[in-house]
C-alpha positions as CSV (number, residue, x, y, z in Angstrom):
1,M,-24.9,65.9,20.2
2,S,-22.2,63.2,20.5
3,T,-19.0,64.0,22.2
4,V,-16.0,63.8,19.9
5,Y,-12.7,62.4,21.1
6,A,-9.2,62.3,19.5
7,D,-7.7,59.8,21.9
8,P,-9.1,56.3,22.2
9,R,-7.8,55.9,25.7
10,E,-9.7,59.0,26.9
11,L,-12.8,57.6,25.2
12,A,-12.4,54.2,26.9
13,D,-12.1,55.9,30.3
14,A,-15.3,57.9,29.6
15,I,-17.1,54.6,28.6
16,L,-16.0,53.1,31.9
17,R,-17.1,56.1,33.9
18,E,-20.6,56.2,32.3
19,C,-21.3,52.5,31.9
20,G,-19.5,51.1,34.9
21,R,-17.0,48.2,35.1
22,E,-19.4,45.6,33.7
23,L,-19.1,46.1,30.0
24,V,-20.9,43.9,27.4
25,V,-19.6,45.2,24.1
26,G,-21.0,44.5,20.6
27,L,-18.5,44.6,17.7
28,P,-20.0,44.3,14.2
29,L,-19.2,41.3,12.0
30,G,-16.2,41.7,9.8
31,L,-15.0,45.1,8.6
32,G,-17.0,47.4,10.9
33,K,-15.1,47.0,14.1
34,A,-13.8,50.1,15.9
35,N,-10.4,48.6,16.5
36,H,-8.7,51.5,18.4
37,I,-11.6,51.8,20.9
38,A,-11.9,48.1,21.4
39,N,-8.1,47.8,22.0
40,A,-8.2,50.7,24.5
41,L,-11.0,48.9,26.5
42,C,-9.0,45.7,26.4
43,E,-5.9,47.5,27.7
44,R,-7.9,49.1,30.5
45,A,-9.4,45.7,31.5
46,A,-5.9,44.1,31.4
47,Q,-4.7,46.8,33.8
48,D,-7.7,46.5,36.2
49,D,-9.1,43.0,37.0
50,A,-12.1,44.7,38.6
51,I,-13.3,45.4,35.1
52,R,-15.4,42.7,33.5
53,L,-15.3,43.0,29.7
54,T,-17.4,40.7,27.5
55,I,-17.0,41.1,23.7
56,F,-19.8,39.7,21.5
57,T,-18.8,39.7,17.8
58,A,-18.4,37.6,14.6
59,L,-15.9,37.3,11.8
60,T,-12.8,38.7,13.5
61,L,-10.5,39.7,10.7
62,E,-6.8,38.8,11.1
63,K,-3.8,39.3,8.8
64,P,-2.8,36.1,7.0
65,A,-0.3,33.9,8.8
66,P,2.2,32.1,6.6
67,K,2.5,28.4,7.4
68,S,5.8,27.7,5.6
69,D,8.9,29.4,4.3
70,L,7.6,29.5,0.8
71,E,4.3,31.0,2.0
72,R,6.2,33.6,4.0
73,R,8.3,34.6,1.0
74,F,5.1,35.1,-1.1
75,I,2.6,36.5,1.4
76,G,5.0,38.6,3.5
77,P,5.2,41.5,0.9
78,V,1.4,41.1,0.2
79,I,0.6,41.5,4.0
80,E,2.8,44.6,4.2
81,R,1.2,46.1,1.1
82,L,-2.4,45.4,1.8
83,F,-2.6,45.1,5.6
84,G,0.4,47.1,6.8
85,G,-1.6,49.9,8.4
86,Y,-4.4,47.7,9.8
87,P,-4.4,47.7,13.6
88,D,-4.4,44.2,15.0
89,L,-7.2,43.5,17.5
90,L,-5.7,42.9,20.9
91,Y,-8.2,40.3,22.0
92,A,-7.5,38.2,18.9
93,K,-3.7,38.5,19.5
94,W,-4.1,37.5,23.2
95,L,-6.3,34.6,22.2
96,R,-3.7,33.3,19.8
97,A,-1.0,33.6,22.4
98,G,-3.1,32.1,25.2
99,T,-2.7,35.3,27.3
100,L,-6.3,36.6,27.3
101,P,-6.9,38.1,30.8
102,K,-9.5,36.2,32.8
103,N,-11.7,39.2,33.2
104,I,-12.1,39.4,29.4
105,E,-14.5,37.1,27.6
106,V,-14.8,36.8,23.8
107,T,-17.7,35.1,22.1
108,E,-18.4,34.8,18.4
109,F,-21.2,33.5,16.3
110,F,-19.2,33.2,13.0
111,F,-15.5,32.5,12.6
112,L,-13.2,33.4,9.7
113,A,-13.3,30.0,8.0
114,G,-10.9,27.5,9.6
115,R,-8.9,30.1,11.6
116,W,-10.1,28.9,15.0
117,L,-10.1,25.1,14.5
118,R,-8.5,23.3,17.4
119,H,-8.4,26.5,19.5
120,G,-10.0,25.4,22.8
121,Y,-11.1,28.8,24.1
122,A,-12.7,30.0,20.8
123,Q,-14.5,26.7,20.3
124,Q,-15.8,26.7,23.8
125,H,-17.1,30.3,23.6
126,Y,-18.6,30.0,20.1
127,I,-22.4,30.7,20.0
128,A,-24.4,28.8,17.4
129,A,-26.9,31.2,15.9
130,N,-28.5,32.2,12.7
131,Y,-27.4,35.6,11.6
132,T,-31.0,36.9,12.1
133,H,-30.9,35.6,15.7
134,A,-27.6,37.3,16.7
135,V,-29.4,40.4,17.9
136,A,-31.6,38.4,20.2
137,G,-28.5,36.8,21.7
138,M,-27.1,40.3,22.4
139,L,-30.3,41.4,24.1
140,T,-30.2,38.4,26.5
141,R,-26.6,39.1,27.4
142,G,-27.1,42.7,28.6
143,L,-25.4,44.6,25.8
144,N,-24.6,48.1,26.9
145,V,-22.0,49.3,24.4
146,V,-21.8,49.0,20.6
147,L,-18.5,50.1,18.9
148,Q,-18.7,50.7,15.2
149,L,-16.4,52.0,12.4
150,V,-18.3,54.8,10.5
151,A,-17.9,57.1,7.6
152,K,-18.4,60.9,8.2
153,R,-20.0,63.6,6.1
154,V,-21.0,67.2,6.7
155,V,-24.3,68.1,5.0
156,D,-25.4,71.8,5.2
157,G,-23.3,72.2,8.3
158,E,-24.8,69.1,9.9
159,V,-22.4,66.2,10.7
160,R,-23.8,62.8,9.7
161,Y,-22.3,59.4,10.1
162,S,-22.9,56.3,8.0
163,L,-22.8,52.7,9.3
164,S,-21.4,52.0,5.9
165,C,-20.2,48.4,5.8
166,N,-22.3,47.1,8.7
167,T,-25.9,48.0,8.9
168,D,-26.6,44.4,9.6
169,T,-27.1,44.0,13.3
170,T,-26.6,47.7,14.3
171,L,-29.8,48.9,12.7
172,D,-31.8,46.1,14.3
173,L,-30.2,47.0,17.7
174,L,-31.1,50.7,17.2
175,K,-34.7,49.6,16.5
176,A,-34.8,47.5,19.7
177,R,-33.4,50.5,21.6
178,A,-36.1,52.8,20.2
179,E,-38.7,50.3,21.3
180,G,-37.3,50.3,24.8
181,K,-36.1,46.6,24.7
182,I,-32.5,47.5,25.4
183,D,-30.4,50.5,26.4
184,F,-26.9,50.8,25.0
185,K,-24.4,53.5,24.0
186,L,-23.5,53.6,20.3
187,I,-19.9,54.7,19.9
188,G,-18.4,55.4,16.5
189,Q,-14.9,55.6,15.1
190,V,-14.5,57.6,11.9
191,N,-12.6,56.1,9.0
192,S,-11.8,58.2,6.0
193,E,-11.6,55.3,3.6
194,L,-15.0,53.8,4.3
195,P,-17.6,54.8,1.7
196,F,-20.6,56.9,3.0
197,M,-23.5,54.7,2.0
198,P,-27.1,56.1,1.6
199,G,-30.1,54.5,3.2
200,P,-31.2,53.8,6.7
201,G,-27.6,53.6,7.9
202,D,-27.1,57.3,7.2
203,L,-27.5,58.6,10.8
204,P,-27.5,62.0,12.5
205,A,-24.8,62.7,15.1
206,F,-27.2,62.5,18.0
207,E,-27.7,58.7,17.5
208,F,-24.1,58.3,18.8
209,H,-23.1,58.8,22.4
210,A,-19.5,59.5,21.4
211,I,-17.2,59.5,18.3
212,L,-13.5,58.9,17.9
213,D,-12.3,61.2,15.1
214,S,-8.5,61.7,14.6
215,T,-6.0,61.3,11.9
216,E,-3.9,59.4,14.4
217,T,-6.5,56.6,14.5
218,D,-7.4,56.6,10.8
219,F,-6.3,53.5,9.0
220,A,-6.8,51.5,5.8
221,P,-9.7,49.1,6.3
222,F,-9.1,45.4,6.1
223,A,-9.0,44.5,2.4
224,P,-8.6,40.8,1.6
225,P,-7.5,40.3,-2.0
226,S,-9.7,38.4,-4.4
227,E,-8.8,34.7,-4.7
228,P,-8.2,33.0,-8.0
229,V,-11.1,31.1,-9.5
230,G,-10.2,27.6,-10.8
231,E,-11.9,25.3,-13.2
232,A,-14.0,23.4,-10.7
233,K,-15.4,26.6,-9.3
234,Y,-16.1,27.9,-12.8
235,A,-18.0,24.8,-13.7
236,I,-20.1,25.2,-10.6
237,G,-20.6,28.9,-11.4
238,L,-21.7,28.1,-14.9
239,H,-24.2,25.4,-13.8
240,A,-25.6,27.8,-11.2
241,A,-25.8,30.6,-13.7
242,S,-28.2,28.5,-15.8
243,L,-30.6,28.2,-12.9
244,I,-31.1,32.0,-12.4
245,E,-34.4,33.2,-13.8
246,D,-34.6,36.6,-15.6
247,G,-36.6,39.1,-13.6
248,G,-35.7,37.3,-10.4
249,T,-33.9,37.9,-7.2
250,L,-30.3,36.8,-6.5
251,Q,-28.4,36.1,-3.3
252,I,-24.8,34.9,-3.4
253,G,-22.8,33.6,-0.4
254,I,-19.2,34.2,0.5
255,G,-16.4,32.6,-1.6
256,Q,-15.0,32.0,-5.1
257,V,-18.1,30.4,-6.3
258,G,-19.8,33.8,-6.1
259,D,-17.2,35.2,-8.4
260,A,-17.6,32.3,-10.8
261,L,-21.4,32.6,-10.8
262,A,-21.3,36.3,-11.4
263,Q,-18.9,35.8,-14.3
264,G,-21.1,33.0,-15.6
265,L,-24.1,35.4,-15.7
266,I,-22.0,38.0,-17.6
267,V,-21.0,35.3,-20.1
268,R,-24.6,34.2,-20.4
269,D,-25.7,37.8,-21.1
270,R,-22.9,39.0,-23.4
271,H,-21.6,35.8,-25.0
272,N,-24.8,33.8,-25.1
273,A,-23.8,31.3,-27.8
274,D,-20.6,30.5,-25.9
275,F,-22.5,30.1,-22.7
276,R,-25.0,27.7,-24.3
277,A,-22.3,25.7,-25.8
278,A,-20.5,25.4,-22.5
279,I,-23.6,24.3,-20.7
280,D,-24.2,21.6,-23.4
281,R,-20.6,20.4,-22.9
282,L,-20.9,20.4,-19.1
283,A,-24.4,18.8,-19.0
284,P,-25.0,17.0,-22.3
285,G,-28.6,16.1,-22.9
286,V,-29.9,18.2,-20.1
287,S,-32.8,20.6,-21.0
288,G,-34.9,23.2,-19.2
289,R,-32.0,25.4,-18.1
290,A,-32.3,29.3,-18.1
291,C,-29.8,30.2,-20.8
292,A,-31.2,33.3,-22.5
293,P,-29.7,36.8,-22.1
294,F,-31.3,39.1,-19.5
295,E,-34.2,41.2,-20.7
296,E,-35.6,42.4,-17.3
297,G,-32.5,41.9,-15.2
298,L,-32.1,40.8,-11.6
299,H,-32.5,42.3,-8.2
300,G,-29.7,41.7,-5.7
301,L,-30.8,40.7,-2.2
302,S,-27.8,39.4,-0.1
303,E,-26.6,39.7,3.4
304,M,-23.1,40.1,1.9
305,F,-22.2,42.7,-0.8
306,F,-18.9,42.1,-2.5
307,E,-17.1,42.9,-5.7
308,A,-19.0,40.3,-7.8
309,F,-22.3,42.1,-7.2
310,L,-20.6,45.3,-8.2
311,G,-19.5,43.6,-11.4
312,L,-23.1,42.5,-12.1
313,I,-24.4,46.0,-11.5
314,E,-21.8,47.5,-13.8
315,A,-22.6,44.8,-16.4
316,G,-26.3,45.9,-16.3
317,I,-27.5,42.5,-15.1
318,V,-28.4,43.5,-11.5
319,R,-30.7,46.3,-12.5
320,R,-34.3,45.4,-11.5
321,E,-35.2,47.9,-8.8
322,V,-37.2,47.4,-5.7
323,D,-38.1,50.5,-3.7
324,G,-35.6,52.4,-5.9
325,A,-32.7,50.1,-5.3
326,A,-31.1,47.4,-7.5
327,L,-29.3,45.8,-4.5
328,H,-30.2,45.5,-0.9
329,A,-27.4,44.1,1.4
330,A,-26.5,44.0,5.1
331,F,-22.7,44.1,5.2
332,F,-19.8,44.3,2.8
333,L,-16.2,43.2,2.6
334,G,-13.7,43.2,-0.3
335,P,-10.4,44.4,-1.8
336,K,-9.2,48.0,-1.8
337,S,-10.5,48.6,-5.4
338,F,-14.0,47.7,-4.2
339,Y,-14.0,50.3,-1.4
340,R,-12.5,52.9,-3.8
341,A,-15.2,52.2,-6.4
342,L,-18.0,52.8,-3.8
343,R,-16.3,56.0,-2.5
344,E,-16.0,57.4,-6.0
345,M,-19.3,56.2,-7.3
346,P,-21.7,59.1,-8.5
347,P,-24.5,59.7,-6.0
348,D,-27.3,58.7,-8.3
349,R,-25.6,55.3,-8.9
350,L,-24.7,54.8,-5.3
351,D,-28.3,55.5,-4.3
352,R,-29.3,52.3,-6.1
353,I,-27.3,50.3,-3.5
354,R,-29.0,50.2,-0.1
355,M,-27.4,48.8,3.1
356,M,-30.1,47.3,5.3
357,P,-30.6,45.5,8.6
358,V,-30.0,41.7,8.4
359,S,-33.6,41.3,9.5
360,F,-34.6,42.8,6.1
361,T,-32.3,40.7,3.8
362,N,-32.4,37.4,5.6
363,A,-36.0,37.1,6.8
364,L,-39.6,37.6,5.6
365,Y,-41.2,38.6,8.9
366,G,-41.7,42.3,9.3
367,D,-43.5,44.0,6.4
368,E,-43.8,40.6,4.9
369,D,-46.2,41.4,2.0
370,R,-43.9,44.1,0.6
371,K,-40.9,41.7,0.9
372,R,-42.7,39.0,-0.9
373,R,-43.7,41.3,-3.8
374,G,-40.0,42.4,-4.2
375,R,-38.6,38.9,-4.2
376,P,-40.0,37.0,-7.2
377,K,-38.2,33.9,-8.6
378,A,-35.6,34.2,-5.9
379,R,-32.4,32.1,-6.1
380,F,-30.4,31.8,-2.9
381,V,-26.9,30.5,-3.7
382,N,-24.6,29.4,-0.8
383,N,-21.6,27.1,-0.4
384,A,-21.4,23.9,1.6
385,M,-18.4,21.8,2.7
386,M,-20.1,18.5,2.2
387,V,-23.5,17.1,1.3
388,T,-24.8,13.6,2.0
389,L,-26.5,11.3,-0.5
390,L,-29.7,12.0,1.3
391,G,-29.4,15.8,0.8
392,E,-28.2,17.0,4.2
393,A,-25.6,19.8,4.0
394,V,-22.6,20.3,6.2
395,S,-21.4,23.9,6.0
396,D,-20.2,25.1,9.3
397,G,-18.6,22.4,11.4
398,L,-17.1,19.0,11.8
399,S,-18.3,15.7,13.2
400,N,-16.2,16.2,16.4
401,G,-18.1,19.4,17.2
402,Q,-15.3,21.7,16.0
403,V,-16.7,24.8,14.3
404,V,-15.1,25.8,11.0
405,S,-17.1,29.0,10.4
406,G,-20.7,29.3,11.4
407,V,-24.3,29.0,10.2
408,G,-24.4,32.7,9.4
409,G,-27.2,33.4,7.0
410,Q,-27.3,30.1,5.2
411,Y,-30.2,28.5,7.1
412,D,-32.1,31.8,6.9
413,F,-31.9,31.8,3.1
414,V,-32.6,28.1,2.7
415,A,-35.8,28.5,4.8
416,Q,-36.7,31.7,2.9
417,A,-36.5,29.7,-0.4
418,F,-39.2,27.3,0.9
419,A,-41.3,30.2,2.2
420,L,-41.3,32.2,-1.0
421,E,-43.4,31.2,-4.0
422,G,-41.1,30.3,-7.0
423,A,-37.9,30.5,-4.9
424,R,-35.1,27.9,-4.8
425,S,-32.2,27.2,-2.5
426,I,-29.0,26.3,-4.4
427,L,-26.2,24.8,-2.4
428,T,-22.8,24.5,-4.2
429,L,-19.7,22.4,-3.4
430,E,-16.7,20.9,-5.2
431,A,-17.2,17.2,-5.5
432,T,-13.8,16.4,-4.0
433,R,-11.0,17.8,-1.8
434,H,-7.4,16.9,-0.9
435,N,-6.7,15.9,2.7
436,G,-3.0,15.5,2.8
437,K,-2.1,12.7,0.4
438,R,-5.7,11.5,0.1
439,L,-8.4,12.6,-2.3
440,E,-11.7,12.6,-0.6
441,S,-15.3,12.9,-1.7
442,N,-17.3,15.9,-0.5
443,I,-20.4,13.9,-1.2
444,R,-20.8,11.4,1.7
445,W,-23.2,8.6,2.5
446,S,-23.7,10.2,6.0
447,Y,-21.9,12.6,8.3
448,D,-22.2,13.2,12.0
449,H,-23.0,16.9,11.8
450,T,-25.7,18.8,9.8
451,T,-26.2,22.5,9.0
452,I,-29.1,22.1,6.6
453,P,-31.4,19.1,7.4
454,R,-32.6,16.8,4.6
455,H,-36.2,18.0,4.9
456,L,-34.9,21.3,3.4
457,R,-33.0,19.7,0.5
458,D,-33.6,21.5,-2.7
459,I,-30.8,22.0,-5.4
460,V,-27.2,20.9,-5.1
461,V,-24.6,21.9,-7.7
462,T,-21.1,20.5,-8.1
463,E,-18.8,20.9,-11.1
464,Y,-20.4,17.8,-12.5
465,G,-23.9,19.0,-12.7
466,V,-27.2,19.9,-10.9
467,A,-29.0,17.6,-8.5
468,E,-32.7,18.5,-8.2
469,L,-33.8,17.2,-4.8
470,R,-37.0,19.1,-3.8
471,G,-40.1,16.9,-3.5
472,K,-38.2,13.7,-4.4
473,S,-38.1,10.4,-2.5
474,D,-35.0,9.3,-0.7
475,A,-34.1,6.8,-3.5
476,E,-34.6,9.5,-6.2
477,V,-32.4,12.0,-4.1
478,I,-29.6,9.4,-3.8
479,A,-29.7,8.7,-7.5
480,A,-29.5,12.4,-8.3
481,M,-26.6,13.0,-5.9
482,L,-24.7,10.1,-7.4
483,C,-24.9,11.7,-10.8
484,V,-23.0,14.8,-9.5
485,A,-20.4,12.9,-7.5
486,D,-16.9,12.3,-8.8
487,S,-16.7,9.1,-10.7
488,R,-13.8,7.9,-8.6
489,F,-16.2,7.6,-5.6
490,Q,-19.5,6.8,-7.2
491,D,-19.3,3.0,-6.9
492,D,-18.5,3.1,-3.2
493,L,-21.2,5.6,-2.5
494,M,-23.7,3.6,-4.4
495,R,-22.7,0.4,-2.5
496,Q,-23.3,2.2,0.9
497,A,-26.7,3.3,-0.2
498,K,-27.7,-0.2,-1.3
499,D,-26.3,-1.7,1.9
500,A,-28.6,0.6,3.9
501,G,-31.6,-0.5,1.8
502,K,-32.1,3.0,0.4
503,L,-31.4,2.2,-3.2
504,P,-32.6,-0.9,-5.2
505,Q,-29.9,-3.5,-5.7
506,A,-30.5,-3.5,-9.4
507,Y,-29.9,0.3,-9.7
508,D,-26.9,1.5,-11.7
509,I,-25.7,5.0,-12.4
510,P,-26.5,6.1,-16.0
511,Q,-23.6,5.9,-18.4
512,A,-23.9,9.6,-19.2
513,F,-22.7,10.4,-15.6
514,R,-19.9,7.9,-15.5
515,D,-17.3,10.4,-16.8
516,N,-17.4,12.8,-13.9
517,T,-13.7,13.6,-13.9
518,P,-11.6,16.8,-13.8
519,E,-10.3,16.0,-17.3
520,R,-13.8,16.2,-18.7
521,I,-14.4,19.6,-16.9
522,A,-11.1,20.9,-18.4
523,R,-12.2,19.9,-21.9
524,A,-15.6,21.4,-21.5
525,L,-14.2,24.8,-20.3
526,A,-11.3,25.0,-22.7
527,P,-13.2,27.0,-25.4
528,L,-14.2,29.6,-22.9
529,R,-10.7,29.7,-21.5
530,D,-9.3,30.2,-25.0
531,K,-11.6,33.2,-25.5
532,S,-10.5,34.7,-22.1
533,L,-14.1,34.4,-20.8
534,L,-13.0,32.7,-17.6
535,P,-10.2,34.9,-16.2
536,Q,-8.4,33.9,-13.0
537,F,-9.6,37.1,-11.3
538,P,-12.9,38.0,-13.1
539,F,-13.4,41.2,-11.1
540,G,-9.8,42.4,-10.7
541,T,-7.3,41.8,-8.0
542,D,-4.8,43.6,-5.8
543,F,-2.1,41.0,-6.7
544,T,0.5,42.1,-9.1
545,G,1.0,40.4,-12.5
546,V,4.0,38.5,-11.1
547,E,2.1,37.4,-8.1
548,Q,-0.8,36.2,-10.3
549,R,1.6,33.9,-12.1
550,L,3.1,32.7,-8.8
551,I,-0.3,31.8,-7.2
552,P,-1.1,28.7,-9.3
553,A,2.5,27.5,-9.2
554,L,2.6,27.7,-5.4
555,Q,-0.7,25.9,-5.3
556,R,0.7,23.2,-7.5
557,L,3.7,22.9,-5.2
558,K,1.4,22.6,-2.1
559,E,-0.7,19.9,-3.8
560,V,2.3,17.7,-4.6
561,S,4.3,18.3,-1.4
562,A,3.3,15.0,0.1
563,S,4.3,13.0,-3.0
564,P,8.1,12.5,-3.5
565,A,7.6,11.2,-7.0
566,A,5.6,14.3,-8.0
567,L,8.3,16.6,-6.4
568,L,11.0,14.8,-8.4
569,T,9.0,15.4,-11.6
570,L,8.7,19.1,-10.8
571,G,12.4,19.2,-10.1
572,W,13.2,17.5,-13.4
573,R,11.1,20.1,-15.2
574,G,12.8,22.8,-13.3
575,L,16.2,21.7,-14.6
576,S,15.2,22.3,-18.2
577,A,13.4,25.6,-17.5
578,D,14.6,28.9,-19.1
579,D,15.8,31.2,-16.3
580,A,14.8,34.3,-18.4
581,D,11.2,33.3,-18.3
582,D,11.2,33.0,-14.5
583,A,13.5,35.8,-13.5
584,E,10.8,38.1,-12.1
585,C,9.1,35.3,-10.2
586,L,12.3,34.1,-8.7
587,A,13.3,37.6,-7.7
588,R,9.8,38.2,-6.1
589,M,10.4,35.0,-4.0
590,K,14.0,36.0,-3.2
591,L,15.2,32.9,-4.9
592,D,17.1,34.7,-7.7
593,A,20.4,34.2,-5.9
594,P,20.0,31.1,-3.6
595,A,22.5,31.0,-0.8
596,T,21.6,27.6,0.8
597,L,20.8,24.1,-0.3
598,R,17.1,24.6,0.7
599,E,16.9,27.8,-1.4
600,R,18.4,26.0,-4.4
601,V,15.8,23.2,-4.0
602,Y,13.0,25.7,-3.7
603,R,14.3,27.5,-6.8
604,L,14.3,24.2,-8.8
605,L,10.8,23.2,-7.7
606,L,9.3,26.6,-8.3
607,R,10.8,26.7,-11.8
608,G,9.2,23.4,-12.4
609,A,5.8,24.4,-11.0
610,L,5.8,27.6,-13.2
611,R,5.8,25.4,-16.3
612,P,2.2,25.2,-17.7
């Protein structure tokens, strides 16, 4: 039986006594970190430089950090409401402050997107690895402790613990331990708000060396609120929804595109005529899309399980069962309502959701025949930052070597799409992005960093359409990519391809693809918007109604902040605004009674930005 502790410091001392002063500690990706135990070990190491503490982890979750006064006014109350009880991880705080003790080393194989750019230590200690290879990395580094947040249940007098949100690498590590490849102590921290998930992560107490179980160390798990889905993301999601085959298998990557895709599938199933009409407007003259309602339904197979998948299960679209489950996943993360829904779900419904090792979801090796049978017509949908005209995808880093996030499972799923009969890899991205004052194309001629090489190019989707790349020549691929690029950049991109001799000099982009503009997308989506089929938060949100109104206004302010002319226009609109319409928003931002010139300017600009 495992030893139960109420004090994390006592548990940390016990770990040091039994494992020695050379600790290599594995913390699960994302939600499943045992914060109090990790912090207690960090404190002990900071007090004793004879201790050598190495932390191997990924996706360290931190509370949002406002970058401006307006952001602070908006996000401050949200942070307190949603993250007030979440214990900060000491190693992350020390890294931010530049005070990490020299005897503590932190390495990650996946970053929270953009949070560690230009941070020298984090960038230097980043490990480039596919998600499926993370365990191998831990084996080579001498892992001797794994700290994991767990759910607890007593069944017929027997205490059991669930790995809950993170079966991903822990189950693979336990398998390696059972095979004698590694020896480590599994330490759990009980959390009352984690749902107890059925499946292979439901473990007896003897699998754990020790458990921290105390009301003093219980806390609300990290719960990032859903982000609003804009028109470009919805256009991408609708295009992608028309590529999903009934009776098939679905994987969705992290981000708003996942929400947009899931909502697109629901519109396709429940409002089929509206869906078909929208696809015709978004892609006129294009045939061969999968636009029918779902008769067989889909099976979910995804490293990440989030609220969009739950929405698809509740809508009856993800329902095709494999080994008794409609969804297999390796980790989850989401808003408070998502965790609550899982905690309160009836056992027979919850049993249809199986949390598995990442080696199951992301790879075919190991019981390969059974996996192949369960994954027909698979569609693996993941987001990229940029794609070149030759079909190379940039998803994790920049040309200067800086890592934005990580490879994670993207390469795993792209490779799996080529290994499975009838499967496809779908990479999604917005065609443009703002970089300060400049609008830039996310479709490039070339880029000095690659996540997915061009020999694995398959399907690329932007808001402007679908580029089918598999099996095509370089010139055909370039032509297809130009058709889904923003029209403001098409001519320059085409010129670069011709200058490189990769496109015939006589080639021209078909006229049907010369109106790739945000205005066309807005017109195409307007009928669905008018029918409330494309909500800002398709699967709910922890933001209040007032906050939901503020979010697009603040985004509008951010976009025009570098343009004095645009700011003057907003200010002029603010002068003619009706105070009564904006009273709640102004009060929420503490601008209802401005006391300084800056606050009066903020108030004026915000009132202008709140106008539709």
